[in-house]
N, C-alpha and C positions, 0 to 999 in steps of 0.2 A: 211380228218378229217371233221366230220360234225359240224354244228354250235352248237349243243347241247353238244358235247364233248369239244369244244373250250371254252365255257363260264365258266365251273368250273376252268379251268387252269388260265384264266384271273383273276378270283376272288381270287385264291390262291396267285397269284403274287402280287396283290394289297394288300392283308393282310400281306405278307412278307415285303413289302416295308413300309407299315404303322406301323407295329409293332415296329421296332427300333426307328422310329420317335416318337412314343408315349412313349417309355420307357426312352428315353434320354431327359433331360430338354432342352427346347427351348432356343435359344440365347437371346430372349427377356426377359425370366425369369432370366437368369444369369445376364443380364444387370440390371434388377430391383434389384437383390440382391446386386450387387456391388454398386449401387447408393443409397443405404440406408444410410441416413445421421444421424449423432448424433449431439447433441447440441454442443459438443466440436469441431466438424468439422468446425463450422462457425467462422468467424473472430470476433474479439472483437467488432468492430464497428457494425457488423450485430447483434450480441447478444444484445448489449445495445439498438439498434434501436428496435429490436423485444420485448425486455423487456419493453421499454417505451410504445410500441403499446399495449402489453398485459395488462399493468397496466391501460391504458386509456380504453381499452375494458372492463376490469373487473369493473372499476368505472362506466362506462356507463351502463353496465348490472345491477349493483346494483341500480343505480339511476332509471333506467326504471322499475325495479322490485318494488321499493318503490312507484314510481308514479302510477304504475298499481294497486298496492294494494289500494292506496288512491282513484283512479278512481272507482275501482270496489266496494269499501266499502262506502266511504264518498260521492263520487259524485252521486252514485246511490241513496243513502239516500236523498241527496240534491234534486235531480230531483223528487223523489217520494214525498218529502215534498212540493215541488212547485205544483205538481198536486193535492195533498190533500188540499192545501190552495186554489187553483182555484176551486176545487169542493165545499169546504166549503163556499167560497164567492158566488158561484152561488146559493147554497142552501139558504143562507141568503137573497140574492136579491129576490129569488122566494118567500120566506116567507114574505118579506115586501110587495110585490105586492099582495100576497094572502090575506093579511089583508084588502085590498081595494076591491078585486074582490070576495073573499070568494068562489072561484071556481078554483080548480087546473086544470080543463080541459080547462079553458079559455086560448086561445093562448097568450094573453097578460101576463098571469101569468107565463108561461114557456118561455117567450121571453128571459130572461137572459141565459137560457140553449142554445138557438140558437145563441146568441151573443158570448157565450164562445166557441162554436164550430167554429164560423166564425173567431173570433179574434185569436184563438190558433190553428195553423195548425196541422193536424195529430191527432186531439183529437176527440174521440167519447163520446157523452153525452146521457144519458138516465135518464128520470124522471119517477118514479113509485109512485103510491099513497100508502096509508097505507094498502090497500087490496092486493097490489102486482101487480096491473094492470098497464100497461105501459101508461103513459100520453104523454111522448115525447121520441122519440128515433131517433137520427141522423144516426143510422147505419142500419135502416130497408132496407132490399132488398126483392124483390118479386120473389118467386120461380115459374117460368113458368111451370115447370114439374108438380107441385102440384096445378095447377089452379090459379096461381097468389097469392098464400098464402104469407102474409108478414112474414119475418123472421129476427130477430136481430142477428147481428154478435158480440155481446158483449162476451168477453172472459169468459169461464166457470170457470177459476181459479181465486178464490177470491183475491189472492195476486197480480194479475195483474190489479185490479180495485180499484180505490179510491171511497170511499162512504162518504156521509155527509147527516145527517137527516135534513128534512125541519121542523123546530120547530116554531109553532105559539102559543104564550101564554102558553108555556110549554107543548104543545101537539104536537105529531109527526103527520104530515099530509101526509108525503111522504118522498122519498129518492132520492137524486141525485147520480147517478153512472157515473164515468168518467174513461176513459182508453185511451191509446195511441195505434194507429193502428200499428201492426207489432212489438211491443216491449213487452218484458216480464217483464220490470222493470219500467214501467211508464216513459220511457225516450223518449222524442220527437226526431224527425229527426234532428233538429238543434243541440240538445244536443249530439246525436250520431255522427254527423259530427264533432262537436267540439272535442269530445273524440278521434275520429279517426285521426283528424288533429294533435291533441296533440301527439299521438303516432308516427305519421309520423315525426313530428318536432323533437321528442326525438331521433328517429333512425337517422335522418339526422345529428343532433347535435353530436350523438355518432360517426358517421362516420367521421365527421369533426374533432372531438377531437382525434380520432385514427390517422388520417392523420397528424394533427399538432403535436401530441406526437411523432410520428415516425420521423418527420422532426427535432423536437427539440432533440430527442434521437440521431439521426444521427449526427447533428452538435455537440452535447455534446461529443459524442464518438470520432468524428474526432479531436476536440480540445484536448481531453484527450490523444488520441493515438499519436498525432503528436509529442509531446516531448518524449514519450516512444520510438517512431520509431527513433528519433534522438539519443537517448541513445543507442538503439540497433545497429544503424548504426555505431556509434562511437566504440562500443564494437567489432563489426565485423571487423572494420578497424584495431583496435588494435590487434585483433586475427590474422589478416593477416600480421601483422608486422609494420603497420604505427602507431608508438607510439605518433605521434604528433596530432592524431585525438582527437577532443574535441566536446562536445555537445553545449557549449556556451549558456547554459540555465541560465536565471536570473529571479528572482521573489521571492515571499514570500510563495508560495504554496508548498505542499509536493513534487510534481513532480519536480519543479524547484530546490528545495533543494537537491533532489536526483541527479539531473543533476550536480549541483555544487559539490556534494560529489564525483560523478563519475569523474569529471574533476580533482579534487584534487588527487584522487587515480591514474588516468592516468598520471598526472604530476609526482607523486611519483614513479610510475613504470618506467617512462621515465628516471628520474634521477637515479633510481637504475640500469637501463640498462647501462646508461652512466658510472656509477661507476663500474659496472661489466667489461665494456670494458677497463676502466682505470686499474682495478684490473688485468686483463689479461696482459695488457702492462707492468704494474709495476712489477708484479711477474715474468714475462718473463725476464725483464731487471735485476731484482734483482738476479735471478738465473743464468742468462747468464754471468753476469760480473764476479762473483767469479769462476764459472765453467771454463770460458775461461782462467782466470788467472792461476787456478790450472793446466788446461790442458797444457797451454804454458810452465809453469815452469817444470812440470813433463816430457813433451816431450823433453825439452832442456836438462834435466838431463839424460834422457835415451840416447839421441843422443851424449852425452858427451860435449855439449856446456857449460853447467853449471855443477859444481861439487855438489854432494849431501851433501853440508855442512850445518852447523847449520843455516846460514842466509837464504838459500833457503827453508829449511824445515820450518822455522818460517813463511815465506811468505805463504807457502801452508797451514800451520796450521791456520793462521789468516783468510784466505779465507774460510776455512772449518768452523771456528767458526762463520763467518758471515752467512754462509748458515744455520748453526745450529740455530742462533738467529732468522732468518727468519722463519724457520719451527716451532720453539717453539712459536713464536708470533702467527702464524696462528693456531697452535694447541690450544693455550690458548684461543684465541677468539672463536674458534669452540666449545670448551668445555663449555665456559661460555654461549654461545647462546643456546646450546642444553641442558643446565642444567645437563651435564654429571657428574660434580664434586659436591658432596653434600656440602652445605654451613653450616659451624658451627654457632651455636647460643650461644654466650657467652657475658657476660658483659665486655665491653672494655672501658678503660680509654683513650679517644682519645688523650688528651694532652700528656700523657706518651708515647703512641704508636708513635705519630708523632715526638716526641723528639728523639726517637731512629733512625727514618729515617733521621732526620736532621744531626745527628751525623755521619751517614755513608755516607752522601752526601756532607758534608762540603768540603772535599778535592776535590771532582769531580767538585763542583761549583767553587772553588778557582782556580783550574787548567784551567778552561774555562775563567778566567779573570773577574769573576763576584763576587758580594758580596751577602751574604745571611743573612736574619733577620728572627727570629722565635719568635712569640708571642702567648701564649696559656692561656686561662682562666682555673682555676682549676676545677676539678671534672666534666668534660664534659663526661658523660657516655652514651654509646649507646649499643644496642644489635646487634651483627653481627659477621662476620668472620674477625678476626684480620689480617690474612694473606692477604685477599682480600682488606681490607681497606689500608693496607700497600702498596700493589701493585698499587692501584689506585692513592694514593698520590705520590708514587715514579714516576709513569708515568707522572703526572702533573709537577713534578719538572724537570724531564728529558726533557719534552716538553718545559718548560720555558727556560731551559739552551740552548736548541738547537736553539730557535728562538730569543734569546736575544744577541745583539752584545756585544763584549768585552767592559768592563767598565760599564755594566748595573747592575741592582740590582733586586733581587728576594726576595719577602716577603711571608712568610708562617704564617698563623694565624689560631687559633682554637677558636671558640666562641660558646657560649651557648645561644640559643634562647628560646622562649616560649615552643615550641614543637619539634624543630629541632636543631641538632648540625651541625655546619658548619666548613668545612676545606677549606680555601681560599689560592690559590697560585697565587700571583700577580707578574708580571714582567714588565720591561720597554723595551720590545722587539719591533718587527715589527708590532704588533697589528693585529686587525681583523676588517673587515667591517661587516655590518649587515648581508649581504648575506653569507659571510664566516662563521659567527657565527652560522647560521642555518645549515651549511653543515659540520661543523668541526668534528662532531662525526661519520660521515660516514666512512665506511671502505676504507682504502687506499686513503684517500683524503688529499691533502696538500694545505696549504694557497697559496703557489706558486708552480704551476705545473712544472715549469722549474728549481726548486731548486735542487742543487746537492744532490744525495742520501746519501752521506756521512754525510752531515749536516742536511738534511731534514728528515731523518728517513724513515721508510716504510709507516707510516700512519695508523698503527694498534693500537697504544697506547691509543689514546683517545676513540676509539671504545671499547676497553677493559674497560676503566674507566666507560663509560656509562653503560655497561652490569653489572659491579660490583655494581654500585649505584642502578640500577633498581632492582637487586636481594635483595637489602637491603631496598626496599620500599622508596627510595628517588629520588632526581633528581640533575642534574648538571646545574648550572647557568653560562652563559658566558657573560662577559662584556668586551668591548674593543673599541679602536679607532685606525684606521690605522696610523701606525708610532708612536704611543704613548703607546704601550703596551696592555696587556690583563690580565684579571683576571678570573680564573676558580674556582668556589665555589661548593664544594660537600655538599649537604644537606642530613642528615640521621636522622631518628626519634630518639629522646632522649629515654633513658631508664627510664621507669615509674616504680618506685619501688612498689608503691601501687598496680598497675594493675598486676605487676609481682607476688606479693605475693598472690593475689586473684587467678591468673592462676595456680600458683604452688600448692596452697591449693586444687584446684579442680582436678589437675592432679596427685598430689602426687610427683611432681618433682620440683627440685630447680636448677636454673641456677648457674653455677660456674663462679666467676669473672676471667677475663683473667689476667694471670701473665706476667708481662713484662720480655721478654727474655734478658738476660745479655750476 
């Protein structure tokens, strides 16, 4: 194969190799696309630092722009006025000498022009008579190409030259013309250097301001982000299961208060988790005990150990009823918390309502070896669900009976306040500490964790009371002292007849008073 035939094949091979490379994007281009950053990709510290730097840069640019405008406008006018004043002073001095010499061509007469040129660097001075002929010119140069002809380099643009007439006795005898070499604005070299140095100083100051602003922004962001990182770390630890994690932030600023609120929330979550664990244990125990009793009794009857007589069946029935009470209590609390049952809104006479409850509980209290006293003010009216109020009060009385030793006393009272009605149940039982008073309305909580379930109950009754009172827009107050009894007081808003009439007139409905059931 000849060299001429080999060359086209080599060129075709090179084109085939180069074509795919040209059609597919290069790895460098792909990398550039992947590395394209957005503002949200930066950390908060970086964004705050950049924001401070940008603010400082914008402030510096505005300041430089304003100063530049002043330099270009007012400073230029200032230098031009200085040159005009120098020109006028020179003309006045020449006029004073002219009065003595009466000859403008006399070198002594134009001596002030020479002095002005020598004392003010970079300035050109020219004096012409009234006929326009040059008497003095500091800028004359001799053109060798034209036979040594004298030539002035005075600017041809009149705006670049300051002029002042030489007036003698009211008559113009000549003119002084003054300019600055290399300047279009009558600005001398020292003035230009001052302006340039001012610009340089401003740019240096802007750079220093940007650096300082960036440092301050960085420190500010770090101090601001540090407590946020502590909150985030605590939240992450809690999410991983460490419920004891806390931020331990203290202070008066918003972030510190956020940390304190977060710690309070974490503490509440930890307590709720402990209560849930106790709930699991308590419910398992409550279910296991009657189930084991039922299972043992039924197996014994099946095996013929026990006869299926009335006594054995009564035992099984009592355990079944215990299970039923547990399930009903849980179901009642669940419905109250989920607002599954609608609440009736009727006018209730609290004194009459509680009197009926006292009548049905007197025997129960007496059988427990306790005494009961009831005191109620007349016409204590509220708006609410009579059945729920009855349930809440009955739970408080049952709780007082359960935790009051034999021989104790229970007092139930109904009072009317300014805006709230109160139902108080006071006992002389085991009492409560301040910590127990804060926990008493938690589900499945008992003042004494080791108390026998038969006497201590399940721990749902007071939680039901709180839910009922919350639905009525009130609250429950707990007072007590360990070993000296406790007092639970339900507060419910009073019935406002005037506001109710206004509401009924607007809605066209009227509330019906609750009738005491006999």
